[in-house]
C-alpha positions, 0 to 999 in steps of 0.5 A: 969488342969482347971476344972475337974466336974461330970458336963457334961454342965460345962465342957461346959461352960468353955470349952466355955468360952476357946472360948471365950478367944481364947485359940487355940483350939489345946490347949485344952485336952478334957478326960472323964474318964469313970466310972463304978458302984461305980465311976461316970463319971469325964469330965476333961478339961485342957490346953496345956502348954511349958514347958520354961525348957525343952527346956532350956536342949535339949540345952544344953544337950551333946547328 
């Protein structure tokens, strides 16, 4: 996760910075956690990463 905020403008600023840094857009995830009366809407900006440990486990699997 890169940022979690209730400020949509902050989330957009972080997203713009990622794009300017050359991050592949297909590796970016944006979640909107919709609030209700008790909780405000929250925005979560994440970046997908590969898990090299998972790949090595698959290569050594007997199945």
